[in-house]
N, C-alpha and C positions, 0 to 999 in steps of 0.2 A: 794407689796413692804413694807418692815418694815420702819416705820416712826420714830422709837425710836433711832435715831442716834444723838449723841451729836455733833460730828465734832470737828474741831480745834477752839480754842479761838483766839482772835486777837493777843494776845501775842505769842501764838504758831505759828501762821501764819508768824509773823515777824522773829521768830527764825528759822523756816524752810527755809524762803527765804534767810536769811543770810548764812545758812549752805549749802543748796542745789541749790541755785540760783533761778532765775525767770523763768517763763514759756514762756517768749517772745523769739522769734528766732532772732539770730544775722542777721541783714539785710545784704544781699549779696552786696558786693561792686559794685557799678555801676559807669561807667565813666561819668564825666560831659561832656557838649558840648565841652569845650575847651580841655579836655583830649582826647576826640575822634578826635577833629580837629588836635591837635598836633600829635597824633598817626598816622594819615593818611599821615603825611609827611615822614613816614618810607617807603612809596612805592618806589621801586627801581628806577622807571623812574623819579619820582618826585625828588629823590636825585640828579640824573644827571642834571636835569633842574636847581635845586638850585645852583649846582656847576657852571653851565654855566652862571647863573644870576649874581653870585658873580664876576666872571671874567669880565662879561659885564659891571657891575657897576664900577669896577676898571678902565676899559678903558674909561668910560664916564668921570670920574674925570681927566683922563689923556688927555681928549679932543680928543680921538681917536674913539669914538663911540657916537651915538645919544641916548638921554635919553629915547625916545619912544621905542627903541629896548628893553631896560631893562624892561620898563613898560609892554610891550607886553608879555614877558616871565613871569613876576610876575602875570599878570592877568590870564594867562593859569594855573599857579600853584594854585592860590587861587580858581578859579572856580572849578577845578578838585577836590580839597579837600573839598570845601564847599558843593557841591552837595551831595556827599556821606555822609558827617557828618550830614547834616540837615535831610536827609531821615531816618537815623538810630536813631537819637536823638528824633525825634518826636514820633516814635513808642515806644521808651524806656519810655517816660513820661507816656504814657497810661498804661503801665504795672506796673509802680511804684504806680500809684493811686490804681490799683486793689489790690496790696499787702497791702497797708495801710488799705484798707477797711476790709481785712481779719482779722486784729487784733481787730476789734470792736465787734466781736461775744461775746455774753453773755452766761454764764454757770451757772446752778443751783447747789449749794453746801450746805452741812450742815456746819453751823458755829454757835457756841454757842447755840447748841440744836435747831436751827431753820434754815429753808431753805432760802438762800439768792441768788440773782443773781449777779455774778461778771464777769468782763471782762476776756477773755481767758488768757490774759497775767498775770493776778493776781493769777492764780491757783498755789498752792505750793505742795511739797511732803507731803503726809499725809492727804490732803484734801479728803473728801468723796463727790463724784460727783453723782448727781441724773441723770440717763440716761433714756430717753424715746424714743419711736419711732420717727425717723426723726432727732434726736440729732447728732451733730458732736462730736466725742470723743476728748476731749481737751488735753489729756496727756496720757502717758503710765501707765498702772496700772493693778490691778487684780479685778475680780468681787467678791464682798463679800456678795451680796444679789440679789435675782431675777434670771431671765433667759433671755438671749438676742439672737437675730439673728443679725449679723453684716455684712455689706458689706465692705470687706477689699480690693476691687479691686484696690483702689488707691495705696496700698502698695505692694500687691503681684500679682496683675493681675488676681486673681481668681474670676471668674464670679459667682460661687456658694456662697451663703450666709454661713457664719461660725456661728455655734452654740456656745454660751458661757455660761458656768455654774459656780457656786460658787466654788472658789478654796478651796479644803479640807485643814484643818488646818495642817495636817501632810504631805502635799505635798512638795516634794523636786524635783526641776527641774534637769534632767540629762544633761550632756554635749551635747548629741545627740539632745535633745529637744531644747536646747538653739540655736543650729544652725538653727532649723526650728521653731523659736518662733512664726511666723505668724500663724502656724497651731495649736498652743497651745490653747486648748478649755477653759482655765481659764484666759488668758491674753488679755488685750484690748490695742489698739494702737491709738495714736494721728493721726488725719486725716481720720479715718474710720468713717462709719455712722451706727447708729442703725436703722435696718429695722423694727424690731418688738420686742415686749416685753418691760420690764422695769426692772431697777435694780440700784444698788449702786456700784460705783467703788472706790477703794482706790488708790489714786495717788502714784506711786512708782518713776517715772522718769519725769522730766519736761524739757522744752526748748530744747536746742541744743543736750541734751543727749538722747532725745527720738529717736525712730527709724526714725520718720519723720524728726527730726532735724538733725540727722547724715546724712541722705540722702541729705537734703538741703545743708549741709555744703560741701559735696563731690563735689558739683557743682563748688566750687571755685578752679578749676584746670585751668592751663594755656591753652589757645586756641592753637590748633595745626595749623601750617601754612596751609592756603588753597592751593589746587593744583594750582589755578590761580596765587597766589602770587609766588609760586615756579617757575612756567613757566615764569612769568614776570621778575623774578630775572635773569633767564638764558638769556632772551631776552635782558635785560638791559646790561648784561655783553657783549653779542655779539655786540649790538649797540655801546657800549662804545669803544670796541676794534676797530670796523669799523671806528668810529668817530675819535679816537685818531690816528689811522694809516693814515686815510684820511687827517686829519688836519695837521699831521706831514709832509706827502708827499706834500701837497699843500703849506705849509710854505716853504719847500725846493724848490719846483718848482717855486714859485713866486720869491724867492730871487735869484734863479739861472737865471731866466729870466732877472731880473733887473741888476744883476752883470755880467752875461756872454753873454746871447743872445743879449741884447740891446747894448752890446759893440762888437758885431759881432765876438765873440770868439777871439778877438785880445788881446794878452797878455799885450801889451803896454797900450791899452785903459782900460783894466781891472785894471792894476796897478794904473793908474790915478784915476779910480773910487774909489779905496780903499784908495788912498792917502788923500782924503778929508773924514775924519772919519764920518762926518754928513750924507753922502750919504748912506753908508751901514747900519748905525744905524737906520736912518729913514725907509729905505726899510725893514730892519729886523723886526722893530716894526710893520710896516704895514703887513708884511708876517705873523707874529704871530697872529695879530688881525684877518686876513683872515682865518688862521688855526682854531682859536677859534670859529669863526662864522660858519665854516664848521662843527665843533663838535656840535654846537647848531642846525644846520640844520639837521645833522644826527640823532639827538634825536627826536623822534616823540612827540612834545609837546602836540598834540591833543589826544594822546593815554589814559593818565589817565582820562581826562575829558570824552573821548568817553566811557570808561568803566563805569564811574560813571553815565553817561547819559543813556547808554544802559541798565544798571541795574535798574535805576530809572524808565525809560519808561516801561520796562517789568514788574516792580513791580506793576504798575497800571493795566496792562492787567491781571496779575495773580490774582489780588484781585477779578476781575469779575468771575474768575474760582475758587473762594473760597480758594485761597492760599494767606495768609498774610505773607509777608516777613519782618522779623525783622532785619536781618543782610544781607546787600546787596550781599556780596560775597557768601552767602549761595545759591543763585539762580544758579550761574555758577557752584558751587561745585556739586549741585544736578545732573547736566548734566554729570558729570564725575564719578558717582557712579559705583563701582564694585560689592558691596554687600549691601543689604538692609535688616536690621532686623526689622520685622514688628510685631506689636501687632495683635492679632486676633479680640478681641471684639470691635465692632464698626468701625473697619477699613476694615478687610476682611469680617467680618459678619456684620449684621445690628445693632448689639448692643442692641437688645431687643428681649426678648423671644416671640414667637408666636406659635400658634397651626398650625402645618403643615399637620396633618392627623387625621381623626376620623374613627375608625373601630368599626362596630357593632358586636353583638353576632353571627350573621351568616356570618361574615367575609366580609361584604360590606365595601368598602373604600370610603371615601369622603375627598376631598382636601379643600372644603370650605363649610361654613354653609348653603349658599343659595341652594346648590344642594341636601340637605337632604330632604326626604319626609315630608309632612306637620305634620302628627300626631307624628312621631318620633321627628321632629324638636321642637314641643311644649314641649315634655318631657325633651329634652336636654336643651331647653331654661330655663325651670323651674329649672332644676338641677344646671345650671351654675349661674343663677341670684339670686337664693334664698339660695344658700349655698356658700357664699363668703363674705369676709370682704373688698373687693374692691367695688368702687362705680362708677356709670356712671353719668357724669355731664350733666346738661341740655344743649340741643343743642343751639349753637349760632344762633341768629336771622338772621344774614347776610347770612351765608352759610350752616347752619344746621349741622356743625361739632360738635363733642362731644369729651370729654376726659375721660379716665378711671383713677381714682385717688384712693389712699389708697391701702392697702394690699401690699403683696410682688410682686416681678416680675412675679412669676408663677401665682398668683391670677389674676394679670392684663392681662396676656397672655390668660388665660382661658376665662375671661370675654370678652376679645377683639375678640375672635373667632366668637361671635355673631354679626350679622349685625344690629347695633343699629340705623343706619340711617333710617331704616323703622320701627320706633317705633309704636307698636300696642298692644292693650290689648288682649293677647292670652288666658288669664285665669284670674280668680279672686281668689287669695289665700292670707292668712296671715301667718306670721311666728309665731309659737307657742313656740318653744324651739330650742336652738342651742348648739352645742358642738364644740369649736374651735379645730383646728388641734393640736395634741400633738405628741411629739417624741415617746411616748409609743404606742399609738393607730395607729399612722401613717395615720390617716384619720380625716376629719372633717364631721360633720353631722348637719342637720337642719330639724326640723319637721314643716310641713305646713298643714293647714286645709283650706277647701273651695272647689273649683272645683276639686282639688286633695287632698286626705288625705294620705300623704306619708311622710316618712323620707328619706331625700336626703343625699347620702353619696358620698364623693369624697376623693380619697387618693391613697396609694401605691397599685399596682395591687396584690402583693403577699399577702396582707391582705384581699383583697376584692374578687378576682376572684374565689378562692376556695369555697367561701360561696354563690356563685351565682347558683341558681337552675333554674332560668328562664332568658330570655332576651327579649327585646322589638324588634319586627320586624319593617319594614319600615312603617307599618300602625299603629304602637303604640300598637299592641296587644302582650300579653305575650305568649312566646313559651318556650318549655323545652330547657334548655341550655345543650348541650353535646360537644361543640367544644373546650374543654379545651386545647387539644394538638395543634390545629390549632391556637388558640389565643396565646398560648405560643410561637409558632414558629414566629408568626407575631411580637410579642414583642421583641424577640431575634434579629430579623432582624432590627427592628427599633433602638434597642440599639447599633447595629453595625454601625449605621449611626449617632451616637451621639444624638439620640432623647430621651428625657426624657419622661416617660410614667405615665399617671394618669388614674385610673379607675373611672368610674362614674356609680353609681348604686342607686336603690331605695329599700325601705323596707316598708311592710304594718304594721310593728310593730312600736309602739310609741317609742320615744327616751327617754330612762330611764337614771338613773345616771351612771350606769356602761358603757353605750354606746356600748353594745355588741349586735350583730345581727347574725341570723342563715340563714334564707331564704331570699336571696337578688335577685333582678332582675337587670341584667346588661343593662345599657343604652348604654355603649360603652367605647372604649379606646381612650384617647386623646394623640397624639404625639406632644411634645413641643420641640422647638429648636430655638437657636439663629442662624438663617439661613444665608447662604452666600449671600452677596450682589450680585445681578445679574451682575452689572457692574464691580465688583471686579475681577471676573474670567477673563473677557476680559482684564482688566487693568494689571493683573498679567502676563498674556500671552504676552502682549505688552512690559512690563518691562523686562521679560525674553528674548524676542526677541532682546531687546536692549543690551543683553549681561550682564545683571545685575542678580546676584544670589539673590533670595528672600528666606529669612529664617523666618518662623513664630515662634514667641516666645510667649508662653501663660502660664498662671497659671493653666489652666484646666488640667484634667487628660489625660493620653496618648491616650486612645481610642477616646475621644472626639476630641483631636487635630488632630489625624490621619484622622478621618472621614472628618473634615472640610478641612484639607490640600488636601485630594483627590478631594473633591467636588469643591475646588477653583482652582485646576490645579497645586498645589504646588508639590504634590507627583505624579510622572508619571511612574517611573520605580523602579526595585528592588534594584538598587545600591544606591538609595538615602536613607539617614540616618535620623532616628527619635530617639532623645535622651530625657531622663528625666533629671531633675536637678541632681538627685543622680548619674546617669550614667555619666553625664558630669563632675562632681566633681572628679570622679575616674580616669579620663583621664589626662595624663600629657600634658603640653603646647606643647611639640614637636609632640606628637601623634595627638593632636587636630589640629595642623597646617596642618598635612597630611590629616586628615579627613574633614577639613572645606569645601573644594569644593563640597563635596557630602551631607553635612548636609542641611536639609530642615525644620526640626521642632525641637523645644526645648519645652518640656511639663513640667508642674509643676515648672516653672522657678522662680528663686529667683533674687532679684535685683543685687546681685554680679555676677550672671551668665551673665547678659547683659553687664556689664562693662568689664568682662573678654573676652567675645566674640569680643567686639569692640577693645580691646587692642591686642588680637591675630591677628585680621584682619589687624590692622594698622602695626603690626610688619612684616606682609607679604607685606607691601607697597600697600595695597588696600585702595581705597577711600570708606569710610564707612558711610552709612546712618542708622539712628535709628528712629523708630516711637515710640510714647508713650503718655500717658495721665495722668499717676499717679505720685505721689511723688517718687515711687520706680524707675520710668523710668528716673528721672532727671539727675543723674550722667552720665548715658550712653548717654542721649541726648546731654549733654554738652561735653562729651568726643569724640563723633562721629564727623566726618568731617562735616556732616550736620545733625542736629536734627530736625525731623518733629514732632512738638507737636500737639495734637488734640485739636480742638476748644472747645470741651465739657470737656476737662481735667482740671486738677488742675492748679492754677496760678503758682505753683512752676515749673511744667512741661513746661508751656508756657515760663516762664522766662529762662529756660535752652535751649529751642529750638531756632534754627535759622529761621525756617519757621513754621507758624501755619496753619494747615489744618482745615479750618473753618467748613467744613461739615463732618469731620472724615472719608473721603472716600478715598479708595486706588486709585480710578480713579484720584483724585486730585493730589496724589503723582506722578502718571504717567505724569500728565500735567506739574508738576514742573520739572520733569526730561527733558521733551521735551523743556520747556522754557530754562532750563539750557544749553542744547545742542545748542539751537538757539542762545543764547547769545555768547557762545564760537565761533560759526560760524561767528557771526557778528563781534566779536573782530578780528578774523583771516582775514575776508574780509577787515576790516579797515586797518589792518597792511599791507596787500598786497598793498592797495591803497596808504597808506602814505609812506611806505618804498620805493616803486617804485619812487615816487617823490624825496625822500631824496637821493636815490642811484644815480639817474640821475643828481641831482643838484651837488653832490660831484664829479662825473665824469667830468661834464662840467667845474666845478671850477678848477679841477686838470689839465685837458688837455688844458684849455683856455690859460694859460700863454705860453705854448709851440707853440701855433699857432697864437700868436700875439693878443689874445683877453684878455685884462686886466680884465674886469668885464662883463662877459656874463650876469650875474644877479647881480645887486647891492645888498649890504648887506640888505638894506631896502626891496627890492623886495623878497629876500629870507625869511625874517621874515614875510612879507605879505603872502607868500605862506604857511608858516608853521602855523602862528597864525590864519589867517582868514579862509583860505580854509579848514584846518584840523578841526577847530572848527565846521564849518558848516557841514562838511562831517560826523562828529560824530553823528549829528542829522539824517543824511541821512541813515547811516548804522544801527543806533540804532532802526529803525522801521522795520527791516527785519522780514518777517512772519515766524511763527513756522511751519515747514513742517513735515508731518508724516514720511517721508522717513528717517529723522534723527534718528528715533527710530529703524531702521534696522541696524545701525552701532554698532560696538563694542565700549565699553568705552575707553577713552584715559587713558594711564598710568599716574599715579600721577606725575611721573618725566619726562613725555614725553615733548620733545621740542615743544614750541608753533609754531615754524616755521617748517612746513613739507616740504618734497622734492618738492611737487607740488607748495607750496608757494614760495620756493627758485627759482623755474623755472619761475614763474610768475613775481617775483620781478626782477630777473636777466635779463630776456628777455625784459620786459617792460622798466627797468631802462637803460640798455645798448642801446636798440633801440632808446629811447628818446634822450639819450646823443649823439648818432651817427647822428641822424636826426638834432639835435640842431647844431652840428658842421658843418654839410653840409649847414644848413640854414644860419649860420653866416659867413661861409668862401666862399660860392659860389657867384661869381660876378654876375652870371645870376639871382640868387635869389635876391641879394642885389639891382640890377638895377630895379627890379619890384616895388621898393618902392621910394617914394619922398625923394630926398636927397641922394639916392644911398646907396651903401654898408656901413654898420655900422653907417649910419646916424640915427637921432632920430626916424624917422618913422620905419626904419628897426629894431632897438633895441626894440621899443615899440611892433612891430609885433612879435618879438621873445619872449618877455615877455608874450604876449597874447597867442602865440602858446604853450608855456610851461604850462600855466594854462588850456587851452582847451584840451590839450593832457591828462592832469590829469583827467579832467571831463569825457572824452570819456573812459579813462581806468577804471573809477569807474564802468562802465557797465560791463567791463570784469571781474572786481574783485568780482562782485555780485554773480557770479555762475561759476561752473566748466563745465557747459553744454554749448553747442553751441548757444542755444537761450539766448542771453544776456538780453532779455526783460522778461524772465521767472518770473512769479508771481509778476511782477512790479506793477500791479494793487493793490496788497495787501500792498504795501509800497508807498502810494501816496506822502509821505513826501520826498522820494528820488528824484522824478522828480522835486518837488518844490524847494528843496535845490540846486540841480545841476543847475536848471534854474536861481536861485538867484545868484549863484556863477558867472555864465556867465554874468548876468546883471551887477553885481558889477564890474566885470573886464572891461566891456565896459565903464561903468561910470568912472572908475579909469583912463582910457586912456584920458578922458576929463579933469579930475580935479586933477590927480596925480601930474602933473607938475614936478618940480625939485626934489621933495621928492621921487617920484617913478620913475623918469626918463621916463615920458610918454608924448605922444601927440596924439590928435585925428587921427584916421585912416580913409582913404577913403574906400568906399564899395568894390572896387576891391582888396584893400589890405587885408580887412577882409576875402574875398573869398580865397585868397592865404593861409592865416593863417588857415582857416577852412580845406582846402584840406590837408595840412601837418598834422594837428592835428588828423584828423579822421583815418589816416593811422595806428594808434595803434590798432584799432579794428581788421582788417584783419590779422595783424601780430600775435595778441594773439589767434585768431581762428586757425591759422596754428599751433601755439604752443600747443593748446588744442588737436588737432588731433594727435600730436606726443606723448605728455606727458599726459597720462590718470590719472585722480585723483582717488584715492581709497576711496574718500569720496565726498558727495554732499555738495558744499559750500552754 
């Protein structure tokens, strides 16, 4: 590297900064705790609750309602919003800290004819930056001195290192080259890493104008509404309609009872009733209050809190499976995915190169180092350890493990083929001379003296094989090499499997300055590949069986992508489409929409391709998932319905993602999908449970006035049912297990109603049956006489209140599953039994201490037995319903 660079003066630095701006990136706007908290009040169910709360508060000031009714609704609203807000906010803080640390990186630059270290944010246009192996490139620019190999995977997903050369003075970039600037061999980009070599870069673009900066700014798009929010908005509309109609009818029914029925339908008595204006006014106000309370009862207060709880509970479980959830709603969205765009490197593949095959000159194949015969093994060991710039660390004392450091990915893979855990002195040699790998020669060489006096050669087969006159057999003896055609066939076959090939040879000649050799002895051919994760193949099959289309997007060339896609099970028949970025760009949006269901692989992908594919999929009303680890993935991660960022990826990608896959494994994505589906099931189970209670309460309140029952359930009892039972039930249903069978179902449509036909049947049958049994329980003189004080006495009404609660408890077992076995997998949700047991205990206690507030009195043992018999009837009734109405899904 030329050290005679002057660089900018301090004055020139300031002028450049004023003209072209700073190298700092504009911080993405993040919501504060209070902004998140207030934003969560936009939840459709929360809005209805707030409306009910306002009405209730007005009635409190009018003296027509109790303060604790309003307090109960307020507590439900606050708890629901606080749980979700706190979970998301705590995760956001951790990511902010990581972003701040990224701006403290220091960079070496020429300033005033000497090298200085400055913070990355202080770089300006015109600066001359010194780049060496391992350095992060701080801005966009051109190479003006030296030669580099750069890892650009964070920007273009390309796993192969890019070679960078000094830009010629007469170079003019064409429009076509500008479109594919990442592949330009003269240009360097912020966020990429120097793998080897050293040089000097002239900074051309800084800050938000760099490719890295532009991609980061693209993340500032509005979040698309989650499928769950859309479904809940529909549910809120349906519940509101039911509540308003129910409330209106009950208001009319109550007023009709007071004005007409209580006056025996006698027109004279009715006229007298209306002649004293205070009677109808008081009764009308009471009727309106009752109607509003029915609206409050119809709205499931526990639902927002249940959703927040179930998401939070599952967030902890998922962390154990290497899935970190940043945005709670992202978990449920994952369960509804229709299409998933996945990275290749590190997600479907292991993310590291390794030697998968070794072939000798007599076409013997070995899949691992230990199976090679001893004398040949010695020569191979010598060739790989003495002709490399990678190093083996000393083994750790505790477990004997070692690390391979230095060199590029290929060098580390080659050295990693040897089993270093059995370290032994196989020979005694010393290195005399070395020739590093060069793009001209396409091989490296190293001369050793001692037990072996050889020059060791490693490089491109096309440069080495033709010069091999001999090969080493398994005993390490030289034999005449004649298998040129067979070796070539083997190499072609390996290339078709996306395996990169290196030839290993030795020479008896000394290593001279020109590094040329004639008579070589072939040690063998090494096949290197970033292999498919064994568990990824199974996980891809599992996700595909779940009805999710998986599309692999990679920066690698088409042949490599196709080979990996076949090995991982992504490509299985001839109708499936593989496209390169160039081919994709030539296809119109309308044609692409038609082709999308058959697309499986996009090779040589650009960042814009990912964002376009997400947009096209969303225009088709699909729920879209995107995985990624680089800055280039960030806009698409943000734009997708759920973004899966990789744990080893850039902080910008993690900032854009909804979920972070800590182990970069496709298997963990499959687990996230399963958890998402489990959560949706849990929400549906809870809705069945809660709406059955609400429907029955509305029916009882509506029919009650016509059969002479003024208050079957008091206002306080209704709120008790809603606030206490539903809050506790949220915990019970929140712990439901993730069952593998959920992955055999098709994804739910984005706009699909959260209430399925099966759920309607369950709510309808359960709600109406409970209402009818309630009416019988309240009006039957035979039943009433079984209790102290007779029909509609305090014991009878306490028993009815307890019957209503216990019926809901028994129905919770029905709601848990669509199968006949209501205790199915109950051992995997031990909290369910605990919570339901607690509800029963609280109800018994309330009969003793509720008094005038809850209109209760202690019941005798025989009275409890009657309550129990009536309550348990809901189970056989629902089992009969299940035999008639089959569910198309497992609840």
